[in-house]
N, C-alpha and C positions, 0 to 999 in steps of 0.2 A: 509751605501750604498757605494759601491766601483765601480771603473771603472778599469776593467782588460781586457786584451786581449792577449791570447797566451803568457803569461809571461811578457808582457809589460803593463805599467800603462797608462791609458788615463784619462785626466781631471786634475783639479786643486788640488794640494796638500795643498795649503794654502788658508785661507779665510780672515777674519778680523784680524788685528794685535792683538797679545796677550797683555794682561796687563803686566806691569813689574812683578807683583806677580806671574802670571802664567808662564811667561817666566823663572823666577828663579826656579819655581817648575819643569818645563820641563827640564831645564838644569841639575838639580840634580836628580830629581825623575825618569825621564825616563832612565837616565844612569844606575840607579840601577835596574829598572824593566825590561829593554829591554832584550829579548832573544838574546844572542850573537852567531850569526851564524859563527863567525870566529873561534870558538872553536868546537871541536867534540861534537856531540849530546850525552848526557848521555844515557846509556843503558835503564834507566828508567826515563821517563820525570817527575816523581814525585820528583826527586832530584833537579829540577829547583826551587822548592818552599821552602820558609822559614817555612811555615806551614806543619805539618805532614799530608799531604793529602793522601786519599785512591785511588782516581781516578783522571783522567785528562780530561777536556773538552776543545774544541776548538771553537772559534767563529770567522769566517772570515768576516770582514767588520762590526764592531760593531757600526758604526754610532755615535749616541749620547751617547752610552754606557748604556742606560737604562736597557737593558736586561742583559748585562754582569755584571754590578754592582749589580743588583737585585739578580741574581743567586749566585754571590760570597758571598753576605751578608747572604743569606738564607742557604748557603751550605758551611760552613767553612771547611768541610772535603774533598771538591772537589777542585782541582786546575784548574784554568781557564787561558787559553792562548787566549788573544784577539789580533786580527790583524786589523789595521786601518791606512792607509797612510795619512789621512787628519790631518794636524797639530792641527787645532782647536778642532776637535773631540778627538784626543789623549790627548790634554792638559786638557780637561774637565775630562777625566777618570783618568789621572795621578794625578790631584788635589784631586779627591775623594779618590783614593787609599792611597795617602800620608796622607791626613787629617784624614781619618778613620783608618789608620793603617792596611789595608787589606793585609794579608800576603799570600793569596791564589790566587793572580793574577800576571801573567807575561804578558808582552806586546811586540808587534812587529809592527814597523811603516813603513814597506816597503811591497814589493810585496809578497802576500801570497804564491805564487808558490815557492819562495825561501825557505820559512819556511817549507812547506810541503815536499819538496825534502830533507831537512835537518833532518827531524824527523825520528826516528827509525820506523821500520815496526811494525804494530799492537801496537802502543803506545798511541792511543787516544780512550777513552771510550765513547765519545759522541761528535758529531760535528754539529755546527749550521752554516747556511748561511741564514741570514734574510734580506729580502728586498734589494737584490743586485740591482745594476743599471740594468734596464730591456733592455736598448738599444732598444726602441720601434720601430724605423724604421727598416723595414725588411733588408735593405742593411747593417745594423749594427749588425744584430743578431749574426754574427760570433764573435763579441767582448764579448759576454756573457761569464761569468766565467764558467758556467756549460757547459762542452763539454766532449768529450770522454777522452781527455788527462788529464783533471783535475779530472774527476771521477776516472781515474786510480790512480791519486795521492791520492785522498781521500780513495780509496779502500786499498791502501798500508798501510796507517797510522791508519785507523780505525780498531779497534780490531774486528775480526769476531764475529758475534752475537750482536754487538753494533749498534747504530743508527746514521744516518745522517738526520738532520732535516732542512727543507727548507721552507721559507715563502715568499709569494709575493702577491701583489694585482693586478698584470698584468696578464690577462688571457693567453696571448700568451707565457709569460715566464713560467707560471705554466704548460701549455701544453708541452712546450719545455723541461722542466725539467722531467716531467713524461715520455716523449718519450725517452729522453737520458738515464734515469735511467732504464727504461724498457729494453732498448737495451743493457745495460751493464751487463755482466755476474755476477758481484759481488754484485748487489743491487736488492732488492725486495721491492716493495711498500707494506706497511703493512695494508692499509685501508681495513676494512671489511664492513663499512657503511658510509653514507654521513657525519655523525658527526665526523668521523675520520679525515676528511680534512677541515671541516667547523669550528670546535671548536679548539681553541688554546690548547697547551700542558698545563698540570697541572703546576700551579705556574706562569703562563704567566703574565708578568707585563705590556705588551704593549710597543710600541716604538713610537717615534715622527713620523716615516714614516707611521706607521699603523694609527695613529690619522689623519694624512694628507689624507690618503686613504679614511677613513670614511667621512671626511669633503667633499671630492670631489666625493663621491658617489661610490667608488670602494670597492669591497668585498675581503678581504684577504683570502688566502687559506694556509693551514698548512699541509705540506707533510712530512711523516715519511718513511724513507727507512731503511731497515735492511741490514747491511753488512753480506752477506751470509757466512755461515760457510765454504763453498767451492764454487768455480766457476763452473758452468755447462759447 
């Protein structure tokens, strides 16, 4: 879960202090895994990975990392770029990547907008944004990451014919996302029946935020949008 607003970060980046072991892993591991935006982006993002990956997926705001790590473990031929500015969440994922020797994950620990603007056009085969901060108060809705400008950014980097997947347990944010994607010329909602937005995607591992939603009586929704082959 992330806090973003028009290119700026809102909220705390740090939580509880890291253990000495995780601090050491962060110092060495993240330096190796971090996508370096001071260098020009490769023409093909697959070149970022040590593994010989066939496609590249992006997850903006991986939170506890449950989904990112699960997908990477289950799909060694897919390269995953995970974005998360919270130090404690990043440390958890760095620890898992280093200890398990996962060679198909790269990480970025700053504002996702910077990464999206750095990426080459049509370089991502699948993008996820799962349980972003909903900014539930109406006066704060403008801080939601899903807006026309950021959908422009997603549209630029997602390969035409590929998918953008969004999950939330907050009805107002689900409606907000549907409305913004409906009004954007580059995206089309793919749902044909209720199960298409009620049932998670195949291979879904769940996340800590989803578990919290169920405990508190909220129902998650899973939205899939197609990056159109051409804009109308």
